[in-house]
N, C-alpha and C positions, 0 to 999 in steps of 0.2 A: 474357541474360533471369534473373531473379532465380526461383529457383523454391522458395526455403524461406528463412525467416527465424526458424525457430525454433530452441530449444537443440539444439545435437546432440549425438548419443549419445556422441560422446567427451567431451563437457563434463561428462554426468552421469558418465561414469566417472571423471573427475578427481575430482570432488566425491566420490564413492563412495571413492574411494582416501583421499584426506584423512579421511574419516570413521574407514576401517580403522585408519587410523595412529594414529588418535587411541585408538580404541578397544585397538589394544594396546600405545600408549604406557602408557594407565592400567590396563591386566592385566584388562578386563572381558571378560566371557564373549560379551557383545553390546549393540546399543542397540536400544531399542525407542522411537519416535515416533509419538505421536496427532496433533497438530498438522496440520491439513490442507496448511498453505504449507512445512512441513518435508517432507510428504510427497511434494508435488511439487518440491520443490527437488532431492530425491534420485532421484525416480525417472520424474518426469513425468505421475505420475498425479493428474489433476484430477478432485477430486469434491466435491458438496454436503455437507457434515457435518451428519449428523442422529444421532437416537439410536440407530442403528445403529453399533457401533465398527466401525473403521477402522484399522490399523495399519500401520507400516512396520518390518521388522526386518531386522536385518545382526546377524552373528555375529562371532565372531574370525578365521575363516577367509576372510571377504568374502562368504560367502553371502548373499544377499538375498529377502527375502520379502515380501509382501503378505498381509496378514489381512483378507478382506473379507466383507460380506453375499454371498449367493446372488444377487442382482440387480445387481452389479458384476462376478462373476466373468470375463465375456467380455472387460469392458473393461479389468480389471486385466490377462489373460492377453496382450491386444495388447502390451505393453510388454516390448521385447525384453530391456532391462538387468534385470529382473526373474527371480530364479532360481526362484522358488516361488511359487503364489499358493494359500493355504488360505482354506477359506470355511465359512461355518454358512449355516445356512438362513435364520432370521429372528430378530428380536428381540422381545420377551425369551426368548420360546421354551422348550424344555427338550429338551436340556440349553442352559443358560445359554451365548452365544457366549464368554465367559471361560474356560469350562471346556475349549473346543474349543481356544482360544489358548494355555492352559497349556501344553496335548499338543504345539502346535506347538514353545512355546518350549522343552521338554524334547527336543524331536525335531532341533532345531537346535544344541542342546549350549548354549541360553543359561539358566543358572542361576548361584547364589552371587553372585559381583561383577557387576552388571548396570547400563548405564546407560538412563536414561530422560528426557522430555521431561515427563511427567506420572506421577505413581504411581496409574495406571489410566486408562481412558478417562474424559474431564471430563463431568461431570454436565451434558449439554445435551440439550435437547429432551425433558425427563423420563427422561433415561437413567439407571439404576441398576445397580451392580454392583460385583464385589469389586476390591479395588484390587490393584496388581503386589505389592505388600508380601506380602499374603495369598497370591497365587499362587506366588510365588517364595520365600517364608518369610524374606525378608530384604527391607529398604528398599533401592530403586534410588538410583544415585549420579545426582545431577541434570546433564544434559548440555547445557542450555538455552542457558548462556554461550557453549559452544563452536560451537553450531549457528548462533546470533546473529551469533557473531564471523564465521564463515564467510561468511554471506549479506552483512553488511556492504559488502564488497569485491566491486563488478560486475567481471565479465567485459567484454571486447570486444563479445561476443553480447549480454549482459543490456542494456549500455549502448545499444546499437543497438536494441535493442526497448523501450528505454525513448525513444529518439528517435523510434520509429515511432508510439509512445503519443502522443508532442507533436505529430506530426503532424496525426492527426486528431483531438485534442481540441482544438488550434488551429481547424481546419476548422468543429468545433461549434462553438465559441464565437463566430466570425464569422457562421453564420446565428443565434445568438442573438442577437447584437446588432443584426443586421439585422433580424429581427422582432419585438423588442421596441419597443413604441409605446403611447402614451396611450389607455387603454380596451382594452387585451388585456390576458389574465391568465396570470400566471408558467405554469400549467398546459399551455395552447395554445402558447404561444411554447417552452418547453421539449422538448415533444413534438415538434413542428414541427421545430426544430433538429436534435436528438436522431437522430430519424427519418432526415432529408435527409442528415445527416453519416455515419450508418451505411451508409446504401443507397450514397453514393459512393464508401466505403472498400471496401463488398464488391466494387464494379462495378471498382475498381482493384488490390485485392489481395486480393480473396475465395479464389481457389482455394489462398493459402497461409497465410490469417488461420484463427485461433483465438482466442477469447478468452481461453478458461480460467479463466473468473471465476465466481463463484455469485453476483454483484451485478451484473453488466452482460454483455450480450451485443455491444457495440459503442461506438460511440463518442457520447458524451452530455456536455450542456450545461444548465445550471438555474440556478436561484436560491435554492433551498432554503428559502423564505419570508423570504430578508434581503432584505426591499423596505421601503424608508422607515425608520420608525422601528425595525422589525424587524431591519434591517441590522446593527442594534447588539447584536443576541444571536448570537455566531458560529456557534452550533450551534443554528439556528432549524430548523423542520421547513415545508416545502411547505402551503400552504394556500389556494391558487387565488386569490392576492392579484391585483387589478385593479391596474395601474400608474398612475400620476398624476403629471403635472408636477411636478417640483420632488424628486421620490423620489431617495434615493441606493440603489443597486442595488450587492450584491454577489454576483458570480458563483462557479461551478466547472465545470471542465471537465476531461474524461478519456477514456480510449479502451484498454481494457487489451488487450493485444497478447501472446499467449500467456501471459498471466498477469500481466504487468508493466505498471505503472502510471506513470503520471505526473500533475503537478498543476499546473493553470493556473486563477488566479483572479484576476478584477478588478473593481474599481470603478467603476461608471459611474454618471453622474448624467443623469435627464431634464429638459432645458433649460438653460438658463444657470445655472453655481454662483453660490451666493450668495458674499459675501465670505468667511464663517464656512467654507462647504462648499471652497471653494478653499484657503483656509489648513490646514485638516485633510487635504483630499488631498495637498498638498504636503510637510505634516509625513509623510506616510505614505511618498511618494516618498524622501524624505530616510532614513527608518527603512531601507528596503530597499537604499538605496546604503552606509548604513553596515553592513549586514550583508553586503554582497557583499565590501566593503573590508576586513574583517576575517576573511574567509574564504580559509585558505591551508593547504597540507599541512604536516603537524607541529605546527600549533595546536591546542589543546584546543577542543572545540567550545564551552565555555562562555564563552570570549572574543566569540564571537559576541552571543551574549545580555548580555554585559556592555557590550558596545558602542551596542547598542542601550537598553540601560536608563540609559546615561549618558546618550544622546539625549533619553529622555524627561524625566529630572532637569533636565537643563539648560534644557529648553523648558517644565517646570512641566505636562507631560503626562501626570504618573503616574495621575490621576483617570481616566483613559481607557485606560489597561492593564489587560489581562483574561489574556493566554498569552504563552508564551515565543516565540522566533524561529521555529521550525520542527522537521521530524523528518524522519528518514531514511525513503526509498520504494524501493519495488522491487515484490515477488510482494505485499508487503501494502501497504495505502494508508499505513498508519502504520508504521514499523519503527524501530528503534534504530539508532546514536543519537540523541538529542536536543540541540537548538540550545538547550540551558537552562543557566542558571549552575550548575546541580546536577550536569552532566554533563560531566567531564573526558577524555572519549574522544578520543582525539586523530585529527585529520582526516587520511584517508590517500587517496591516488590509487584512484577506483575506488567511493568512497562517493557517494551521490546523494541531496539533502536538498530538501525543500521551503524556502522562505525566505519567510515570512509574516508580519512582524510588523503587529500592525494597533491601530487607535485606535478607541474605541466610544463615542460619545456621545449619550448618550440621549436628546437630542432632534433632534439632527443624524442619527444614524445609524451605521453601521459603515463605515471606511475599512479596505481592505486588498487589495493585491496578494498572491498568491502564484506564485513562479516555480519551477520544477525546476532544481537546480544540481548538476553532478558537480564533484567535486574532482579536478583535473589534477595531473600531476607539478609544473607550475610554476605553478600558480593554480586558476581556476575555469573551468568552462563554464556558462554559462546557457543550458541548454539549451530552455526554453521562449522564445520570440521574438515574442510579441504584445505593441501599441501599451502603454506604462505613463502617456504624457502624459495630460492631462486631456481636451485639444482632441479626439483621437482617441476618447475613452471619454465624449463628451457625445452623448446622444440626442435628437434635434430635439423639442421639445416640441409 
């Protein structure tokens, strides 16, 4: 019987050891990380970023600390891989939290040559405060590239969490398609599908499940307003639109599992497709197939976007192009590298991408499937497995 699907304490240790090796190689006194997903990656500490500063700190001796507001103290102290938790009472308060943070850094021997992802806590939700440069008396070295490179390559445990995410996102999408009908609204259908999928997931793996996400607490599927002609707007917003016969629909489904995400998107049509809808749907599937064929370990990400753009050019489809092929995914819904002609990052086993080339016709609507795909030692693993053919994605009118 499976009793745990989360990232193990040993894996967090391994991640921290790699960060320590980097600190020592670069001869830094330590590293300060403010980005919430970086903090989760190295410590397992999941939180909602607000105006209250939170930071993960590691010094050159490997001592790890969290700096948190009073309201997060017990939460932070529950993490076995953290050596110390320093806190402040509230923000902006007096003294300002960064005054206490500077004392923590000095106490941990972090001064002089230091690494950080930001020069101070980012100005989010109204936060204002001094930079790290002001606190340390010197500009910190940027370490974001190292952290992002480490996060790019997923471990087997991370891949398994993404597979688990795929499973429950798939269920939510099944229910979304089942409940979509003429006369219903996107809001009622999305809520019903998402709530039922989440409840089924909790019935199945509830005791070992945590979302660890600040945008969702379970499985979800919906339309995000991409209904009818609005489906030609890749990042539309939900508007409680009523479904009508002939609508082209672009969906989205996911389920964060211990912080890890997958992406499943499908194009569906209500009623029999017109000849033009059929033609654009077929082009969309062919574009995705071209992407899959171009993906292989050792090749740059740019070749995938190049293959797709060649297809667009060959079939005179560039007027309907709006975005690159896809992006990496993991703890963040969007991660690097990107399937873009400007990104020559080499695809390596363990990288996970969304593959979502799209066609957007202002009169017909949008046509875009998205699948979650992992790079393997000898090719790719298409992790999502929802049907891609038009017959399976046609909703009776």
